[in-house]
RODO-2510 file (C-alpha; in nm, 4 decimals, decimal comma):
residues 216
     n   res          X          Y          Z
     1     x    -9,3560     7,0439     1,1659
     2     x    -9,7763     6,9280     1,2082
     3     x    -9,9337     6,9210     1,5513
     4     x   -10,1075     6,6554     1,5732
     5     x   -10,4544     6,6747     1,7804
     6     x   -10,4293     6,4907     2,1591
     7     x   -10,6185     6,2148     2,0634
     8     x   -10,7647     6,1352     1,6306
     9     x   -11,1192     5,8413     1,6565
    10     x   -11,1923     5,5830     1,3888
    11     x   -11,5486     5,4728     1,3566
    12     x   -11,6391     5,1036     1,2250
    13     x   -11,8925     4,9287     1,2271
    14     x   -11,9218     4,6588     1,5944
    15     x   -11,8411     4,3719     1,4017
    16     x   -11,5333     4,5160     1,2673
    17     x   -11,4087     4,7296     1,5335
    18     x   -11,3765     4,4123     1,7531
    19     x   -11,1811     4,2425     1,5073
    20     x   -10,9351     4,5386     1,4896
    21     x   -10,9017     4,5250     1,8702
    22     x   -10,8877     4,1232     1,8620
    23     x   -10,6238     4,1639     1,5616
    24     x   -10,4777     4,4333     1,7383
    25     x   -10,4217     4,6431     1,3642
    26     x   -10,6921     4,8298     1,1548
    27     x   -10,7936     4,8324     0,8038
    28     x   -10,6077     5,0283     0,5495
    29     x   -10,8179     5,2274     0,3125
    30     x   -10,7351     5,2305    -0,1095
    31     x   -10,8548     5,4981    -0,2714
    32     x   -11,0708     5,3279    -0,5071
    33     x   -11,2844     5,1827    -0,2426
    34     x   -11,3872     5,5685    -0,0530
    35     x   -11,7260     5,6774    -0,0560
    36     x   -11,5595     6,0350    -0,2039
    37     x   -11,6378     5,9883    -0,6030
    38     x   -11,3397     6,3059    -0,5788
    39     x   -11,1185     6,1994    -0,4105
    40     x   -10,7574     6,2135    -0,5450
    41     x   -10,9974     6,4776    -0,8097
    42     x   -11,0198     6,7716    -0,6449
    43     x   -10,8373     6,9814    -0,8981
    44     x   -11,0240     7,1039    -1,2877
    45     x   -11,0256     6,8443    -1,5429
    46     x   -11,1921     7,0914    -1,8412
    47     x   -10,9397     7,0557    -2,0603
    48     x   -10,9267     6,6709    -2,2731
    49     x   -10,5582     6,6604    -2,2791
    50     x   -10,5203     6,7593    -1,9049
    51     x   -10,7557     6,4897    -1,8097
    52     x   -10,5900     6,2326    -2,0174
    53     x   -10,2256     6,3285    -1,8449
    54     x   -10,3922     6,3468    -1,4888
    55     x   -10,5958     5,9864    -1,5468
    56     x   -10,3001     5,7999    -1,6463
    57     x   -10,1004     5,9966    -1,3609
    58     x   -10,3338     5,8682    -1,1187
    59     x   -10,3680     5,4969    -1,2521
    60     x   -10,0128     5,5016    -1,1787
    61     x    -9,9915     5,6246    -0,7731
    62     x   -10,3500     5,5558    -0,5980
    63     x   -10,2555     5,1856    -0,6037
    64     x    -9,8876     5,2469    -0,4164
    65     x   -10,0646     5,4615    -0,1146
    66     x   -10,3634     5,3889     0,0872
    67     x   -10,4493     5,5529     0,3920
    68     x   -10,6025     5,5248     0,7640
    69     x   -10,9006     5,7894     0,8434
    70     x   -10,9746     5,8983     1,1374
    71     x   -11,2000     6,2675     1,3071
    72     x   -11,0774     6,4831     1,5809
    73     x   -11,4362     6,4495     1,7280
    74     x   -11,5950     6,1905     1,8491
    75     x   -11,9489     6,3720     1,9182
    76     x   -11,9729     6,3904     1,5352
    77     x   -12,3404     6,2328     1,4542
    78     x   -12,2716     6,2695     1,1250
    79     x   -11,9746     6,0332     1,1751
    80     x   -12,1162     5,7797     1,3983
    81     x   -12,4657     5,7650     1,1298
    82     x   -12,2560     5,7042     0,8145
    83     x   -11,9327     5,4916     0,9858
    84     x   -12,0483     5,3488     1,3106
    85     x   -12,3726     5,1856     1,1281
    86     x   -12,6329     5,4181     1,2275
    87     x   -12,4790     5,4462     1,6129
    88     x   -12,5182     5,0742     1,6354
    89     x   -12,0853     5,0626     1,6102
    90     x   -11,7644     5,1428     1,7834
    91     x   -11,5489     5,4075     1,7862
    92     x   -11,1725     5,3720     1,8354
    93     x   -10,9746     5,6323     2,0161
    94     x   -10,5874     5,6530     1,9530
    95     x   -10,2598     5,8032     2,0432
    96     x   -10,0987     5,8413     1,7424
    97     x    -9,7261     5,9278     1,5932
    98     x    -9,5031     5,8592     1,3608
    99     x    -9,3157     6,0734     1,0782
   100     x    -9,4533     6,4085     0,9653
   101     x    -9,5011     6,3527     0,6443
   102     x    -9,7527     6,0640     0,7355
   103     x   -10,0178     6,2824     0,8356
   104     x   -10,2416     6,5146     0,6841
   105     x   -10,5162     6,6978     0,8308
   106     x   -10,7922     6,7696     0,4968
   107     x   -10,8378     7,0881     0,3522
   108     x   -11,2237     7,1492     0,2639
   109     x   -11,2030     7,3417    -0,0059
   110     x   -11,5247     7,4842    -0,2114
   111     x   -11,3572     7,4839    -0,5751
   112     x   -11,1137     7,2682    -0,7369
   113     x   -10,7749     7,3156    -0,7910
   114     x   -10,5910     7,4294    -1,0811
   115     x   -10,4479     7,2166    -1,2952
   116     x   -10,0899     7,2213    -1,1905
   117     x    -9,7558     7,3140    -1,3988
   118     x    -9,6226     6,9788    -1,3153
   119     x    -9,7600     6,6530    -1,1838
   120     x    -9,5311     6,5393    -0,9395
   121     x    -9,5207     6,4307    -0,5713
   122     x    -9,6169     6,8125    -0,4244
   123     x    -9,8767     6,7987    -0,5783
   124     x   -10,0264     6,4738    -0,5104
   125     x    -9,9975     6,5334    -0,1270
   126     x   -10,2029     6,8403    -0,2178
   127     x   -10,4721     6,6329    -0,3381
   128     x   -10,4511     6,3524    -0,0973
   129     x   -10,5547     6,6255     0,1594
   130     x   -10,7769     6,8255    -0,0118
   131     x   -11,1916     6,7267    -0,0069
   132     x   -11,4663     6,9329    -0,1116
   133     x   -11,5989     7,1730     0,1703
   134     x   -11,9464     6,9268     0,1779
   135     x   -11,7596     6,6971     0,4040
   136     x   -11,6058     6,9341     0,6127
   137     x   -11,7950     6,8287     0,9689
   138     x   -11,6273     6,5107     0,9377
   139     x   -11,2454     6,7070     1,0745
   140     x   -11,0600     6,4370     0,8992
   141     x   -10,7085     6,3404     0,9995
   142     x   -10,5482     6,0736     0,7204
   143     x   -10,2368     5,8783     0,7898
   144     x   -10,0794     5,7432     0,4270
   145     x    -9,8558     5,4752     0,4544
   146     x    -9,7603     5,2844     0,1623
   147     x    -9,8817     4,9622     0,0469
   148     x    -9,6566     4,6326     0,0547
   149     x    -9,7862     4,3463     0,1392
   150     x   -10,1005     4,2303     0,1481
   151     x   -10,2246     4,0325     0,4089
   152     x   -10,4970     3,8422     0,2505
   153     x   -10,7973     3,9153    -0,0528
   154     x   -11,1358     3,9006     0,0013
   155     x   -11,4367     3,7576    -0,1539
   156     x   -11,4108     3,9316    -0,4534
   157     x   -10,9992     3,8901    -0,4723
   158     x   -10,9109     4,2127    -0,3171
   159     x   -10,6040     4,2798    -0,1636
   160     x   -10,6529     4,4014     0,2186
   161     x   -10,3721     4,5471     0,3774
   162     x   -10,3578     4,6668     0,7766
   163     x   -10,1738     4,8457     0,9910
   164     x   -10,0722     4,6653     1,3292
   165     x   -10,1273     4,8567     1,6597
   166     x    -9,7641     5,0064     1,7802
   167     x    -9,5706     5,2643     1,9382
   168     x    -9,7043     5,4715     1,6994
   169     x   -10,1008     5,3889     1,6848
   170     x   -10,1762     5,3573     2,0739
   171     x   -10,5653     5,2110     2,1509
   172     x   -10,6482     5,4459     2,4105
   173     x   -11,0344     5,4944     2,3921
   174     x   -11,3364     5,2395     2,3216
   175     x   -11,6528     5,4400     2,2710
   176     x   -11,9868     5,2090     2,2185
   177     x   -12,2563     5,4327     1,9981
   178     x   -12,5460     5,5064     2,1986
   179     x   -12,7323     5,2649     1,9415
   180     x   -12,4940     4,9880     2,0162
   181     x   -12,5191     4,6540     2,1572
   182     x   -12,2122     4,5926     2,2186
   183     x   -12,1494     4,4455     2,5854
   184     x   -11,8232     4,6583     2,7935
   185     x   -11,7179     4,2457     2,8874
   186     x   -11,7101     4,1795     2,4472
   187     x   -11,4430     4,4668     2,4501
   188     x   -11,2589     4,3455     2,7859
   189     x   -11,2629     4,0283     2,5814
   190     x   -11,1505     4,1188     2,2333
   191     x   -10,8710     4,3362     2,4043
   192     x   -10,7345     4,1278     2,6781
   193     x   -10,3511     4,0269     2,6288
   194     x   -10,2908     4,3897     2,4217
   195     x    -9,9808     4,5587     2,6589
   196     x   -10,2531     4,8786     2,7377
   197     x   -10,5443     4,6792     2,8111
   198     x   -10,5268     4,7543     3,1573
   199     x   -10,5503     5,1876     3,0520
   200     x   -10,8338     5,1651     2,7703
   201     x   -11,0998     5,3736     2,8911
   202     x   -11,4576     5,2038     2,8015
   203     x   -11,7375     5,3833     2,7239
   204     x   -12,1027     5,3797     2,6292
   205     x   -12,2216     5,7283     2,4390
   206     x   -12,5941     5,8186     2,5069
   207     x   -12,8282     6,1106     2,3323
   208     x   -12,7856     6,4289     2,5659
   209     x   -13,1631     6,4352     2,7016
   210     x   -13,1605     6,8227     2,6632
   211     x   -12,9672     6,9488     2,3652
   212     x   -12,8820     6,8075     2,0182
   213     x   -12,5503     6,6242     2,0759
   214     x   -12,3858     6,3370     2,1946
   215     x   -12,2367     6,2948     2,5239
   216     x   -12,0673     5,9409     2,7568
***
């Protein structure tokens, strides 16, 4: 059985983070909107026949699944830079639980996988959990979800999906970036009425005065 870390962290922009807190939910990422061009393509596609079969397979499965992206490490400076508005955003800490097959600790590989004998569910899960080693500083964990009914569509007409806070996604921390202008009072207002609001720790992150690291 997969051993989940004690806590997982989700980095986001300040506006989106406050919206997440007010609405008690996280946006589910879809594979066609992720920032890694090799997402779901960590397999050798040198053979044109294999590539055609693979592309058709991906066209079938990719629209069916989405994911919530977390990191084990809130101190990761690149995470704040890339996903939290260059340290002006926020990081939300959750206690996460659920069925073991919902979760994936990302495996970072230096080479693309050999093309399989069969494109099946097992290989799909391998692809969902595999990224190139250049991303390994993210210490990423993923929660995989099947996409059901979209909540609404954005201005570009893309369907948007969300996962609600609840027993399997319990908010425990809100960390404000070192350059964040968000006030603690704004966070308190956003989580007012949340069942676990009294136990949510709100912390401002700062640059260490003596080391290349972040601290509370």
